[in-house]
C-alpha positions as a printed NumPy array, in Angstrom:
array([[-22.648,   6.106,  10.812],
       [-20.51 ,   5.603,  13.908],
       [-19.307,   2.299,  12.433],
       [-18.366,   4.081,   9.221],
       [-16.29 ,   6.625,  11.104],
       [-14.467,   3.96 ,  13.113],
       [-13.81 ,   2.075,   9.882],
       [-11.619,   4.882,   8.517],
       [ -8.73 ,   4.21 ,  10.9  ],
       [ -7.283,   1.41 ,   8.777],
       [ -7.818,  -2.167,   7.729],
       [ -6.795,  -3.975,  10.92 ],
       [ -9.005,  -6.14 ,  13.143],
       [ -8.213,  -4.719,  16.575],
       [ -9.193,  -7.602,  18.857],
       [ -7.509, -10.977,  19.415],
       [-10.736, -12.759,  20.293],
       [-12.063, -11.754,  16.874],
       [ -8.775, -12.697,  15.202],
       [ -8.935, -16.195,  16.694],
       [-12.418, -16.627,  15.226],
       [-11.501, -15.543,  11.709],
       [ -8.229, -17.475,  11.278],
       [ -8.819, -20.692,   9.289],
       [ -9.492, -23.928,  11.19 ],
       [ -8.218, -26.384,   8.569],
       [ -4.92 , -24.752,   7.622],
       [ -1.734, -26.532,   6.632],
       [  1.098, -24.71 ,   4.907],
       [  1.698, -25.987,   1.373],
       [  5.433, -25.287,   1.698],
       [  8.016, -26.291,   4.277],
       [  9.896, -23.483,   6.072],
       [ 12.918, -24.019,   3.8  ],
       [ 10.87 , -24.049,   0.577],
       [  8.974, -21.003,   1.814],
       [ 12.22 , -19.044,   1.935],
       [ 13.209, -20.257,  -1.535],
       [  9.801, -19.292,  -2.897],
       [  9.907, -15.843,  -1.288],
       [ 13.096, -14.945,  -3.103],
       [ 11.903, -16.471,  -6.371],
       [  8.873, -14.171,  -6.162],
       [ 10.971, -11.218,  -5.072],
       [ 13.456, -11.517,  -7.927],
       [ 10.72 , -12.017, -10.519],
       [  8.652,  -9.058,  -9.348],
       [ 11.568,  -6.639,  -9.084],
       [ 12.954,  -7.533, -12.493],
       [  9.591,  -7.316, -14.215],
       [  8.416,  -4.145, -12.5  ],
       [ 11.575,  -2.486, -13.783],
       [ 10.918,  -3.875, -17.265],
       [  7.228,  -2.946, -17.45 ],
       [  7.475,   0.551, -15.932],
       [ 11.014,   1.514, -17.042],
       [ 12.403,   1.683, -13.502],
       [ 15.846,   1.241, -12.007],
       [ 16.499,  -0.086,  -8.53 ],
       [ 17.869,   2.495,  -6.089],
       [ 18.805,   2.668,  -2.418],
       [ 16.258,   4.086,   0.005],
       [ 16.673,   5.531,   3.53 ],
       [ 15.507,   3.853,   6.701],
       [ 15.676,   7.157,   8.608],
       [ 15.01 ,  10.737,   7.5  ],
       [ 15.519,  14.219,   8.943],
       [ 12.456,  15.406,  10.864],
       [ 12.697,  18.872,   9.32 ],
       [ 12.646,  17.576,   5.74 ],
       [  8.917,  16.821,   5.757],
       [  9.45 ,  13.711,   3.623],
       [  8.229,  11.135,   6.134],
       [  4.875,   9.567,   5.388],
       [  2.135,  10.149,   7.952],
       [ -0.118,   7.571,   6.243],
       [ -3.42 ,   9.134,   7.302],
       [ -4.544,  12.746,   7.382],
       [ -5.634,  12.636,  11.042],
       [ -2.087,  12.184,  12.338],
       [ -3.003,   9.102,  14.374],
       [ -0.017,   7.091,  13.138],
       [  3.136,   8.778,  14.274],
       [  6.69 ,   7.774,  13.325],
       [  9.411,   6.726,  15.735],
       [ 11.531,   9.811,  16.422],
       [ 14.97 ,  10.004,  18.022],
       [ 17.769,  12.479,  18.645],
       [ 21.285,  11.995,  17.247],
       [ 23.516,  14.06 ,  19.522],
       [ 26.411,  14.071,  16.997],
       [ 29.53 ,  16.057,  17.83 ],
       [ 28.556,  16.461,  21.519],
       [ 25.27 ,  18.082,  20.42 ],
       [ 27.063,  20.81 ,  18.463],
       [ 25.693,  19.483,  15.168],
       [ 22.741,  17.304,  16.182],
       [ 20.118,  15.719,  13.948],
       [ 16.544,  14.867,  14.894],
       [ 15.56 ,  11.846,  12.855],
       [ 12.547,   9.616,  12.225],
       [ 12.242,   6.024,  11.087],
       [ 10.339,   6.105,   7.813],
       [  6.747,   4.857,   7.695],
       [  6.866,   4.758,   3.883],
       [  9.088,   6.268,   1.217],
       [  6.215,   7.948,  -0.633],
       [  7.527,  11.509,  -0.513],
       [ 11.211,  10.645,  -0.537],
       [ 10.809,   8.836,  -3.867],
       [  9.496,  11.904,  -5.623],
       [ 12.406,  13.967,  -4.379],
       [ 14.695,  11.138,  -5.464],
       [ 13.476,  11.373,  -9.07 ],
       [ 15.271,  14.714,  -9.248],
       [ 18.244,  13.545,  -7.19 ],
       [ 18.888,  10.67 ,  -9.595],
       [ 18.2  ,  12.694, -12.73 ],
       [ 15.093,  10.846, -13.921],
       [ 13.478,  12.202, -17.08 ],
       [  9.852,  11.815, -18.14 ],
       [  9.03 ,   8.136, -18.536],
       [ 11.852,   7.075, -16.222],
       [ 11.499,   5.947, -12.648],
       [ 12.86 ,   4.145,  -9.633],
       [ 12.119,   1.067,  -7.576],
       [ 13.101,   0.691,  -3.924],
       [ 13.33 ,  -2.223,  -1.531],
       [ 11.772,  -0.195,   1.265],
       [ 11.791,  -1.14 ,   4.948],
       [  9.766,   0.795,   7.515],
       [  8.34 ,   0.668,  11.024],
       [  4.702,   1.464,  11.762],
       [  4.374,   1.196,  15.514],
       [  0.68 ,   2.108,  15.681],
       [ -0.655,  -0.912,  13.785],
       [ -2.649,  -3.577,  15.6  ],
       [ -0.669,  -6.765,  15.   ],
       [ -2.98 ,  -9.271,  13.344],
       [ -2.776, -11.831,  10.511],
       [ -1.778,  -9.353,   7.792],
       [ -0.406,  -6.329,   9.685],
       [  2.941,  -6.089,  11.438],
       [  4.999,  -3.272,  12.905],
       [  7.685,  -4.092,  10.347],
       [  6.728,  -3.118,   6.794],
       [  8.447,  -4.103,   3.56 ],
       [  7.323,  -2.606,   0.264],
       [  8.357,  -2.201,  -3.303],
       [  8.043,   1.571,  -3.358],
       [  8.228,   2.877,  -6.926],
       [  7.904,   6.273,  -8.623],
       [  7.724,   7.287, -12.299],
       [  8.177,  10.794, -13.738],
       [  5.298,  11.947, -15.977],
       [  4.043,  15.038, -17.816],
       [  1.154,  17.28 , -16.834],
       [ -0.894,  15.87 , -19.74 ],
       [ -0.497,  12.359, -18.281],
       [ -2.151,  13.257, -14.987],
       [ -5.362,  11.357, -15.804],
       [ -7.217,   8.078, -15.248],
       [ -6.003,   6.653, -18.551],
       [ -2.392,   6.61 , -17.369],
       [ -3.425,   5.359, -13.931],
       [ -5.233,   2.404, -15.486],
       [ -2.37 ,   1.587, -17.847],
       [  0.129,   1.498, -14.986],
       [ -2.161,  -0.575, -12.756],
       [ -2.647,  -3.127, -15.536],
       [  1.116,  -3.465, -15.941],
       [  1.539,  -4.029, -12.198],
       [ -1.201,  -6.662, -12.228],
       [  0.516,  -8.385, -15.166],
       [  3.681,  -8.635, -13.053],
       [  1.868,  -9.975,  -9.985],
       [ -0.037, -12.545, -12.032],
       [  3.197, -13.503, -13.742],
       [  4.86 , -13.992, -10.364],
       [  2.067, -16.359,  -9.345],
       [  2.582, -18.463, -12.473],
       [  6.355, -18.365, -11.995],
       [  6.358, -19.577,  -8.4  ],
       [  3.751, -22.275,  -9.074],
       [  6.004, -23.558, -11.847],
       [  8.871, -23.831,  -9.365],
       [  6.721, -25.243,  -6.548],
       [  3.861, -27.29 ,  -8.094],
       [  2.363, -27.999,  -4.667],
       [  1.059, -24.4  ,  -4.698],
       [ -1.286, -25.36 ,  -7.525],
       [ -4.289, -26.761,  -5.677],
       [ -8.035, -27.025,  -6.187],
       [ -8.481, -25.829,  -2.61 ],
       [ -7.425, -22.275,  -3.499],
       [ -8.262, -20.646,  -6.858],
       [ -5.617, -18.764,  -8.831],
       [ -5.689, -15.004,  -9.254],
       [ -7.852, -13.813, -12.165],
       [ -6.061, -12.758, -15.335],
       [ -7.588,  -9.279, -15.218],
       [ -8.533,  -6.696, -12.608],
       [-11.93 ,  -5.044, -12.349],
       [-11.73 ,  -1.239, -12.118],
       [-14.416,   0.401,  -9.983],
       [-14.72 ,   3.764,  -8.277],
       [-15.164,   4.148,  -4.522],
       [-18.299,   6.181,  -5.237],
       [-19.742,   3.331,  -7.307],
       [-19.109,   0.824,  -4.506],
       [-20.841,   3.136,  -2.025],
       [-23.849,   3.37 ,  -4.339],
       [-24.103,  -0.444,  -4.378],
       [-23.669,  -0.895,  -0.607],
       [-24.694,   2.458,   0.836],
       [-25.364,   1.354,   4.398],
       [-22.195,  -0.691,   4.89 ],
       [-18.889,   0.538,   6.346],
       [-15.879,   0.566,   4.04 ],
       [-14.376,  -2.831,   4.916],
       [-17.727,  -4.548,   4.521],
       [-18.275,  -2.794,   1.189],
       [-14.904,  -4.063,   0.002],
       [-15.727,  -7.583,   1.196],
       [-18.999,  -7.52 ,  -0.71 ],
       [-17.526,  -6.216,  -3.971],
       [-14.843,  -8.927,  -3.814],
       [-17.607, -11.549,  -3.809],
       [-18.545, -10.259,  -7.267],
       [-15.034,  -9.549,  -8.532],
       [-12.131, -11.385,  -6.822],
       [ -9.565,  -8.724,  -7.794],
       [-10.39 ,  -5.017,  -8.005],
       [ -8.736,  -1.648,  -8.321],
       [-10.747,   0.867,  -6.298],
       [-10.37 ,   4.391,  -7.719],
       [-10.691,   7.619,  -5.768],
       [ -9.652,   6.953,  -2.178],
       [ -9.564,  10.029,   0.042],
       [-12.347,  12.195,  -1.406],
       [-15.363,  12.604,   0.869],
       [-18.169,  10.504,  -0.604],
       [-21.937,  10.993,  -0.641],
       [-22.359,   9.566,   2.878],
       [-20.019,  12.203,   4.308],
       [-16.952,   9.971,   4.713],
       [-13.989,   9.16 ,   2.465],
       [-13.656,   5.527,   1.397],
       [-10.522,   5.524,   3.53 ],
       [ -8.305,   8.221,   4.967],
       [ -5.437,   9.378,   2.76 ],
       [ -2.735,  11.894,   3.563],
       [ -3.08 ,  15.255,   1.817],
       [  0.377,  15.556,   0.327],
       [  1.127,  12.605,  -1.913],
       [ -1.776,  10.983,  -3.858],
       [ -4.183,  13.248,  -5.748],
       [ -7.684,  12.412,  -4.484],
       [ -9.291,  15.79 ,  -5.145],
       [ -9.049,  16.23 ,  -8.95 ],
       [-12.373,  15.941, -10.757],
       [-12.746,  13.052, -13.191],
       [-15.534,  11.331, -15.11 ],
       [-16.575,   7.685, -14.892],
       [-16.916,   5.519, -17.989],
       [-20.678,   6.153, -18.004],
       [-20.239,   9.93 , -17.698],
       [-20.759,  10.463, -13.975],
       [-18.649,  13.091, -12.17 ],
       [-16.06 ,  11.516,  -9.871],
       [-12.928,  12.529,  -7.966],
       [ -9.441,  11.163,  -7.541],
       [ -6.454,   9.885,  -9.505],
       [ -5.433,   7.174,  -7.055],
       [ -6.536,   3.811,  -5.764],
       [ -5.841,   0.396,  -4.223],
       [ -5.562,  -3.146,  -5.566],
       [ -7.578,  -5.509,  -3.367],
       [ -8.099,  -9.23 ,  -3.849],
       [-10.074, -11.966,  -2.182],
       [ -7.713, -14.155,  -0.166],
       [ -9.028, -17.744,  -0.386],
       [ -6.869, -18.903,   2.545],
       [ -8.021, -16.332,   5.088],
       [-11.37 , -15.814,   3.333],
       [-10.933, -12.085,   3.758],
       [-10.22 ,  -8.955,   1.723],
       [ -6.505,  -8.534,   1.083],
       [ -4.859,  -5.257,   0.08 ],
       [ -1.747,  -5.528,  -2.088],
       [ -0.916,  -1.994,  -3.154],
       [ -1.842,   1.677,  -2.843],
       [ -0.823,   4.033,  -5.627],
       [ -1.75 ,   7.134,  -7.55 ],
       [ -0.906,  10.164,  -9.592],
       [  0.883,  12.51 ,  -7.195],
       [ -0.342,  15.96 ,  -6.271],
       [  0.571,  18.984,  -8.34 ],
       [  0.57 ,  22.482,  -6.832],
       [ -3.188,  22.97 ,  -7.186],
       [ -4.147,  19.576,  -5.776],
       [ -1.67 ,  19.896,  -2.903],
       [ -3.073,  23.227,  -1.771],
       [ -6.697,  22.037,  -2.057],
       [ -6.038,  18.862,  -0.107],
       [ -4.033,  20.577,   2.623],
       [ -6.841,  23.109,   3.   ],
       [ -9.464,  20.365,   3.277],
       [ -7.362,  18.64 ,   5.948],
       [ -6.504,  21.825,   7.854],
       [ -2.784,  21.345,   7.193],
       [ -1.81 ,  24.421,   5.191],
       [  1.101,  24.931,   7.586],
       [  2.785,  21.994,   5.822],
       [  3.435,  24.285,   2.864],
       [  6.479,  25.718,   4.641],
       [  8.277,  22.341,   4.634],
       [ 10.985,  21.681,   2.015],
       [  9.128,  18.813,   0.322],
       [  5.951,  20.826,  -0.072],
       [  7.871,  23.898,  -1.221],
       [  9.518,  21.763,  -3.905],
       [  6.084,  20.842,  -5.279],
       [  4.713,  24.393,  -5.148],
       [  7.807,  25.79 ,  -6.869],
       [  7.887,  23.004,  -9.515],
       [ 11.333,  21.882,  -8.364],
       [ 10.597,  18.15 ,  -8.499],
       [  8.957,  16.129, -11.286],
       [  5.281,  15.387, -11.61 ],
       [  4.913,  11.693, -10.996],
       [  2.856,   8.597, -10.414],
       [  3.88 ,   6.098,  -7.782],
       [  2.9  ,   3.578,  -5.185],
       [  3.871,   0.901,  -2.719],
       [  3.344,  -2.833,  -3.157],
       [  3.417,  -4.797,   0.076],
       [  6.122,  -7.433,  -0.235],
       [  5.106,  -9.716,   2.627],
       [  1.439,  -9.204,   1.754],
       [  2.205, -10.377,  -1.783],
       [  4.282, -13.369,  -0.614],
       [  1.543, -14.325,   1.847],
       [ -0.995, -14.363,  -0.978],
       [  1.087, -16.093,  -3.655],
       [  2.435, -18.75 ,  -1.275],
       [ -1.04 , -19.465,   0.152],
       [ -0.166, -18.519,   3.727],
       [ -2.639, -17.789,   6.534],
       [ -0.42 , -15.29 ,   8.369],
       [  2.027, -12.624,   7.26 ],
       [  4.415, -13.799,   9.986],
       [  5.005, -16.984,   7.983],
       [  6.873, -14.935,   5.367],
       [  8.174, -12.014,   7.452],
       [ 10.497, -12.07 ,  10.471],
       [  9.412,  -9.512,  13.061],
       [  8.037,  -9.189,  16.603],
       [  4.685, -10.7  ,  17.602],
       [  2.918, -10.753,  20.972],
       [  2.728, -14.098,  22.761],
       [ -1.064, -14.148,  22.488],
       [ -0.884, -14.058,  18.706],
       [  1.75 , -16.819,  18.529],
       [ -0.339, -18.961,  20.888],
       [ -3.445, -18.466,  18.75 ],
       [ -1.411, -19.366,  15.683],
       [ -0.155, -22.637,  17.168],
       [ -3.731, -23.712,  17.855],
       [ -4.48 , -23.141,  14.166],
       [ -1.316, -24.834,  12.866],
       [  0.102, -21.424,  11.927],
       [  3.748, -20.929,  12.91 ],
       [  5.207, -17.439,  12.536],
       [  8.926, -16.782,  12.084],
       [ 10.518, -15.777,  15.4  ]])
């Protein structure tokens, strides 16, 4: 059980000796550095245009920094172990100062923005979000610099169910699969027998069902095992405490709804209106998370989840007050990792091959041994 508890902290590796062992030995990039950049923006343009088309979104600007007192920054996990970068803006000789934070994700801001931009039911927004997450271990698919397509769609109370969640997830998968076909058409060298294509369809499975299949395994190992059966899955219900006494993974209490009771297709009681898309990465031969998303909390779910997490004091913050007082729309939303997606579609072994950021020397040295060259 100790391994299960440690496994909740996130999907990173945490040790460079282990990372060196798991990185592929026979890797050669299928694209040159120049073609890699061309392919990145071909993917980016395709995905943004088609997400907007499929989900009825418009592209909007998104902040890099937010006011500390607003409560809209994303704390990622309920235990508070991942803290944002905070700084003081003295402004006007400290007569009118602002304490600000670099965003970790735009999850809460987007929901507030639905009202700010006048979005009606069935309308939404797409952002080209940039963030800094300083508490990540920097490995082959985690960096301190995060880029996401953060999106949010206004919905009705009647739409807060698994049916809508599944419909939206299927549309997102259609876009990602379409992007794969699009970029392989532009760069035929990406089509290779060495690495299989993404499946046409996702398999939907609940976190509680995966636990039942692999009861003694920690979360990451359960995900690895289920991806041997189904190479692309959407795992439903992430955050609710499962039968073994642990959630599938930690989730913050104030954005996704992981507490609402639902029913599985075979009639079993379940919980949660959220989930993750995970795929098997044939290059790294590891599980690969692409997106987290979900129906957002309403007043009832927010209060229940804050109580479970011992964070009822959050209710005094403006963002949380806006939910309680029904001042912002009900919504569904999520974040799709841009560099994670490019890494997968362009058959790369390291996220640093598609994302320019800082890396420790030890990681760059390990990469050179494996013919993996990250962007400096």
